[in-house]
C-alpha positions in Angstrom: 103.0 63.1 296.5 104.8 62.9 293.6 104.5 59.6 292.0 107.5 57.8 290.5 108.3 57.5 286.9 109.3 53.9 286.5 111.3 54.8 282.9 113.0 56.9 285.1 114.0 54.4 287.4 114.8 51.7 284.9 117.2 54.3 283.4 119.1 55.2 286.4 119.8 51.4 287.5 120.7 51.3 283.9 123.2 53.8 284.2 124.1 53.2 288.0 124.9 49.1 286.4 127.2 50.6 283.8 128.7 52.4 285.9 129.8 49.8 288.1 130.6 47.5 285.3 132.9 50.3 283.5 135.0 51.1 286.5 135.2 47.6 287.5 136.5 47.1 283.9 139.2 49.9 284.5 140.4 47.8 287.2 138.0 48.7 290.6 137.8 45.1 291.9 135.2 46.1 294.5 133.2 47.9 292.0 133.1 44.9 290.1 132.2 42.9 293.0 129.2 45.2 293.4 128.0 45.4 290.0 127.7 41.7 289.8 126.2 41.4 293.3 123.3 44.1 291.9 123.2 42.5 288.3 122.5 39.0 290.3 119.2 40.8 292.0 118.0 41.6 288.3 119.0 38.3 286.7 117.1 36.6 289.5 114.2 38.1 289.0 114.2 37.8 285.4 114.6 33.6 285.6 112.2 33.6 288.2 109.3 34.9 285.8 110.2 32.9 283.2 111.3 29.6 285.8 108.5 30.0 288.1 107.1 26.3 287.5 111.1 25.2 288.2 111.8 27.6 290.7 114.9 25.3 292.1 116.5 25.4 289.1 116.8 29.5 289.5 120.1 29.7 291.3 122.5 27.6 289.6 121.3 29.3 286.2 121.7 33.4 287.7 125.4 31.8 288.3 125.7 30.7 284.6 124.7 33.7 283.6 126.9 35.9 285.6 129.4 33.6 284.7 128.8 34.2 281.4 128.4 37.8 281.7 132.1 37.5 283.2 133.5 35.7 280.4 131.7 38.0 278.2 132.7 41.5 279.7 135.4 42.3 276.9 133.0 42.2 274.6 130.8 45.0 275.9 131.2 48.0 274.5 130.3 51.5 277.0 128.0 53.3 274.4 125.4 50.2 274.3 123.1 49.5 276.9 123.5 47.2 279.5 120.8 45.8 279.8 120.1 44.6 276.1 123.7 43.2 276.5 122.9 41.5 279.8 119.1 40.4 278.6 120.6 38.6 275.4 123.1 36.6 277.7 120.3 35.6 279.9 118.1 34.6 277.1 120.9 32.5 275.9 121.6 30.7 278.8 117.5 30.5 279.5 117.0 29.0 275.9 120.3 26.6 276.6 119.6 25.1 279.6 115.7 24.7 278.5 117.2 22.7 275.7 118.8 20.6 278.3 115.7 20.2 279.9 113.7 18.5 277.1 117.1 16.7 275.9 116.7 15.4 280.0 112.7 14.8 280.2 112.7 13.4 276.5 115.2 10.8 277.8 112.6 9.7 281.0 110.1 9.1 278.6 108.7 4.8 279.1 108.6 3.0 275.7 105.4 1.5 277.0 104.2 0.3 273.5 107.0 -1.3 271.2 105.2 -1.3 268.2 105.1 2.1 268.1 108.7 2.4 268.0 108.3 1.3 264.5 105.1 2.6 263.5 106.7 6.3 262.5 109.7 7.8 260.9 111.4 10.8 262.3 114.3 10.0 260.1 114.3 13.0 257.4 113.6 15.6 260.0 116.4 14.1 262.1 118.9 14.1 259.1 118.0 17.4 257.5 119.1 18.9 261.1 122.5 17.6 260.6 122.5 18.2 257.2 121.8 21.9 258.0 124.5 21.8 261.1 127.3 20.7 259.0 126.5 23.4 256.5 126.7 26.0 258.8 130.0 24.6 260.3 131.1 25.8 256.4 130.4 28.9 256.8 132.7 31.5 258.9 131.8 32.3 262.1 130.7 36.3 261.3 128.0 34.4 259.1 127.2 31.6 260.9 126.8 33.0 264.5 124.1 35.5 263.1 122.6 32.2 261.3 122.0 30.1 264.5 121.1 33.3 266.8 118.8 34.8 264.6 117.2 32.4 262.3 117.5 29.5 264.6 117.1 30.3 268.3 114.9 33.5 267.2 117.3 36.7 269.1 117.1 39.6 267.8 119.9 41.7 265.9 120.4 43.6 269.0 121.2 40.3 270.9 122.8 38.7 268.7 124.9 42.1 268.1 125.4 42.2 272.1 126.1 38.4 272.2 128.8 37.8 269.7 130.6 41.5 270.3 129.2 42.6 266.2 127.7 45.4 265.5 123.8 45.4 264.4 125.3 45.8 261.1 127.1 43.1 260.9 125.2 40.5 261.9 122.5 41.9 259.4 125.1 41.2 257.0 126.0 38.2 258.4 122.8 36.7 257.8 122.6 37.9 254.4 126.0 36.8 252.9 125.7 33.4 255.0 122.4 32.5 253.5 123.6 33.2 250.2 126.2 31.0 250.9 124.1 28.2 252.4 121.6 28.3 249.3 125.3 28.0 247.0 126.7 25.0 249.0 123.6 23.2 248.6 122.8 23.6 245.1 126.4 22.4 244.7 125.4 19.3 246.9 122.4 19.0 245.1 124.6 19.3 241.0 126.9 16.7 242.7 124.0 14.5 244.1 122.5 14.4 240.4 125.9 13.5 238.6 126.2 10.3 241.1 
């Protein structure tokens, strides 16, 4: 009995999904529906492994990922691996979902001891986050998005390239130039504060 090579199976699936997507992008509605149906199976498995502790949320998130793939389909480039492109979108949606979940859970934490409310102050980290957000807003998207995705959210350069439609080298250049621009903005802000 001949053993199946797992890499060959994955490569075959990749090519099959990519062919369906490319036909769909060329106007074949049936191929596009087949692509979404097949992709849903893979995305569901990906999310079930990562949300095993919250299985009731998987289906909603599968639909969000499929919608994001549909909305970003114009950014897919045939020479890039489909798996990496879809996985970047799925990871982004999963991270966003987990952040929202954490925020929701934090709102439901009871405040039993009123004295604890004034015991410590986390104002400085919160202010720093707001300051960083304001500084990032001043950067062009080609610099801001790579910094946010790679440096703050922990995505790889390739995942960020898939997500933003930029090339991997443009993502690296965006990070480099963006960090330099942030340093200049922080420097000019410090100078302004000292002159008050």
